[in-house]
C-alpha positions in Angstrom: 13.3 9.5 -26.6 14.9 6.4 -28.1 16.4 4.2 -25.4 14.3 5.8 -22.6 12.3 3.6 -20.3 8.5 4.1 -19.7 9.3 5.5 -16.3 11.8 8.0 -17.7 9.3 9.1 -20.4 6.5 9.6 -17.9 8.8 11.5 -15.6 9.9 13.9 -18.3 6.3 14.4 -19.3 5.2 15.2 -15.8 8.1 17.6 -15.1 7.2 19.5 -18.3 3.5 19.7 -17.4 4.3 20.9 -13.8 6.8 23.5 -15.0 4.1 25.0 -17.3 1.5 25.1 -14.6 2.3 28.6 -13.3 0.3 29.6 -10.2 -2.2 26.8 -10.7 -3.5 25.5 -7.3 -2.2 22.1 -6.3 -5.5 20.4 -6.3 -6.4 21.6 -9.8 -2.8 20.7 -11.1 -3.2 17.2 -9.7 -6.7 16.8 -11.1 -5.5 17.9 -14.6 -2.5 15.6 -14.6 -4.7 12.7 -13.4 -7.3 13.3 -16.1 -4.6 13.4 -18.7 -3.2 10.2 -17.4 -6.5 8.5 -17.5 -7.0 9.4 -21.1 -4.2 6.9 -21.8 -6.6 4.1 -20.8 -6.2 2.2 -24.1 -2.4 2.1 -23.6 -2.8 1.2 -19.9 -5.1 -1.6 -20.7 -2.5 -3.1 -23.0 0.1 -2.7 -20.2 -2.2 -2.9 -17.3 0.3 -4.5 -14.9 3.3 -2.3 -15.7 3.9 -1.6 -12.1 7.5 -1.9 -12.7 8.3 -3.7 -9.6 5.2 -5.4 -8.3 2.8 -6.0 -11.3 0.1 -4.0 -9.7 -2.4 -1.9 -11.7 -0.6 0.8 -13.6 -3.0 3.5 -12.1 -1.3 3.1 -8.7 2.1 3.7 -10.1 0.8 6.6 -12.1 -0.8 8.2 -9.1 2.4 8.0 -7.1 4.4 9.6 -9.9 1.8 12.4 -10.3 1.7 13.0 -6.5 5.6 13.3 -6.5 5.5 15.7 -9.4 2.8 17.9 -7.8 4.7 18.0 -4.5 7.8 19.2 -6.2 6.0 22.5 -6.6 3.5 22.2 -3.8 5.2 20.3 -0.9 2.2 20.4 1.4 -0.3 19.0 -1.1 -2.4 16.1 0.3 -4.5 13.9 -2.0 -8.2 13.1 -1.6 -8.9 10.1 0.5 -11.9 7.7 0.7 -12.6 5.0 3.3 -14.1 1.6 2.2 -15.5 -0.7 4.8 -15.7 2.0 7.6 -17.1 -0.4 10.1 -13.9 -2.6 10.0 -11.8 0.5 10.2 -13.7 1.7 13.3 -13.1 -1.7 14.9 -9.4 -1.7 14.2 -9.1 1.9 15.4 -10.6 0.9 18.8 -7.7 0.3 21.3 -9.7 -2.5 22.9 -9.1 -4.7 19.9 -5.7 -6.2 19.2 -4.9 -6.3 15.5 -2.3 -7.2 12.9 -2.8 -5.7 9.4 -1.1 -7.5 6.6 -0.5 -5.6 3.4 1.8 -5.3 0.4 4.3 -2.7 -0.9 2.6 -0.5 -3.5 3.8 3.1 -2.6 0.6 4.1 -0.9 -0.1 1.3 1.7 1.2 3.4 4.6 -1.9 5.6 4.1 -3.9 3.0 6.0 -1.7 3.6 9.1 -2.1 7.3 8.7 -5.9 7.0 8.7 -5.9 4.8 11.8 -3.5 7.2 13.7 -5.8 10.2 12.8 -8.4 8.3 14.7 -6.2 7.9 17.8 -4.8 4.3 17.2 -1.0 4.1 17.3 0.6 1.9 14.5 4.0 0.4 13.9 5.4 -0.9 10.7 7.7 -3.9 10.5 10.2 -2.6 7.9 13.8 -2.5 6.8 13.6 1.2 6.3 15.0 3.7 8.9 11.8 5.5 9.9 8.6 7.3 9.0 10.6 10.0 7.3 11.4 7.6 4.5 7.7 7.4 3.5 5.4 9.7 1.7 2.7 11.3 3.8 -0.9 11.1 2.5 -3.0 12.8 5.2 -2.9 16.0 7.2 -1.9 15.9 10.8 0.0 12.7 10.6 2.8 12.7 13.2 4.5 9.6 11.9 4.2 6.0 12.9 6.5 3.7 14.7 8.9 1.2 13.0 10.1 -2.2 14.0 13.3 -3.3 12.3 14.0 -7.0 11.5 16.5 -8.6 13.8 16.5 -11.5 16.3 14.0 -9.5 18.6 11.6 -8.4 16.0 8.7 -10.6 17.0 9.3 -9.8 20.7 9.0 -6.1 20.0 5.9 -6.6 17.9 4.3 -8.6 20.6 5.1 -5.9 23.2 3.6 -3.3 20.8 0.4 -5.3 20.4 0.0 -5.7 24.2 0.4 -1.9 24.6 -2.3 -1.2 22.2 -0.4 -0.7 18.9 -1.6 -2.1 15.6 1.2 -3.9 13.9 1.5 -3.5 10.1 3.5 -6.0 7.9 4.3 -5.9 4.2 4.2 -9.7 3.6 5.4 -9.6 0.1 8.8 -10.0 -1.5 9.8 -9.8 -5.2 11.2 -12.9 -7.0 12.1 -13.9 -10.5 9.6 -16.1 -12.3 11.2 -19.6 -12.6 10.3 -20.1 -16.3 9.3 -16.6 -17.6 11.2 -13.4 -18.1 9.2 -11.5 -15.5 9.0 -11.1 -11.8 6.2 -12.0 -9.4 5.2 -11.4 -5.8 5.7 -14.0 -3.1 3.7 -13.8 0.1 5.5 -15.0 3.2 3.9 -17.0 6.0 5.9 -15.7 9.0 3.5 -12.9 10.0 0.5 -15.4 9.8 2.4 -17.9 12.0 3.1 -15.1 14.5 -0.5 -14.1 14.6 -1.6 -17.7 15.3 1.0 -18.1 18.0 -0.1 -15.0 20.0 -3.8 -15.4 19.0 -4.3 -11.9 17.5 -6.8 -11.2 14.8 -5.5 -10.6 11.3 -6.9 -8.0 8.9 -6.1 -7.5 5.3 -5.2 -3.9 4.3 -4.9 -2.5 0.8 -4.8 1.0 -0.6 -5.8 1.6 -4.2 -6.6 4.6 -6.5 -10.1 5.5 -7.6 -11.0 6.6 -11.0 -11.0 10.2 -9.9 -7.6 9.9 -8.4 -8.4 9.5 -4.6 -6.7 7.0 -2.4 -9.1 4.3 -1.3 -8.2 2.7 2.1 -9.7 -0.7 2.6 -9.5 -3.0 5.6 -11.1 -6.4 5.5 -11.4 -9.1 8.1 -10.9 -12.6 6.7 -13.7 -15.1 6.9 -11.7 -17.8 8.6 -11.4 -18.1 12.5 -7.9 -17.8 13.9 -6.7 -21.1 15.2 -8.9 -23.1 13.0 -6.7 -23.0 9.9 -3.0 -23.3 9.3 -0.6 -20.4 8.4 -0.4 -21.9 4.9 -4.2 -21.6 4.5 -4.1 -18.1 5.8 -1.5 -17.1 3.2 -3.6 -18.8 0.4 -6.6 -16.8 1.5 -4.6 -13.5 1.5 -3.3 -14.3 -2.0 -6.9 -14.9 -3.2 -7.9 -11.6 -1.6 -5.1 -9.7 -3.5 -6.0 -11.3 -6.8 -9.7 -10.4 -6.4 -9.0 -6.9 -5.1 -6.3 -5.9 -7.5 -7.7 -7.8 -10.5 -4.3 -9.1 -11.5 -3.8 -12.3 -13.4 -3.4 -15.6 -11.5 0.2 -16.5 -11.0 1.4 -12.9 -10.5 1.1 -13.3 -6.7 2.0 -16.6 -5.2 2.7 -18.2 -1.8 
């Protein structure tokens, strides 16, 4: 395997394991692959933030790779899902409450929208991708979510969506090269926070992670600050602090 990347090695291993699984049920196959993956904990600790693109915990990248491998044989398989902070989720799911959810790209973040839509709340994602078909599905009964593409009218369409009862989701992160080191880091933009202040809509932080048993954990958190009493820059700094605390990644990997 000389010259192969870590992703390529992992992909080959997963394909081999799936090809030998025979008629094993999808849930059991996923569980076995996940347990095998977790046995590499010593290696993963040494390379805890190998998330090739975004320096997130390796478990999230591993989960996504395993899910894709299992679905190659069992296309309808849906992973287990857990809800953290159910009270906040109920609040955001209520159509009476306008909301903007700020999150980051990590392969499973759209599961938050799926959970809200399963509870009757329409969601739209501000994205450069074409539509919901470009994203993995993580829950049963998901009919897809709306998308808002970046152009000169993007904020106008987002505002109309909010006024019609839609929750707006925004990936606020972008990838950039570190100025002095040979690595990349995440930069969190302030535009979505400035937009929320301008139209006076509450902001919630959303993050999806993976539990030790391989379930997606959906978490919505309301910041402690009051909208209008702090600047967009202060809001961004608070979101970055939330990401560092929630993801456990080293300081400096996510900046604003």
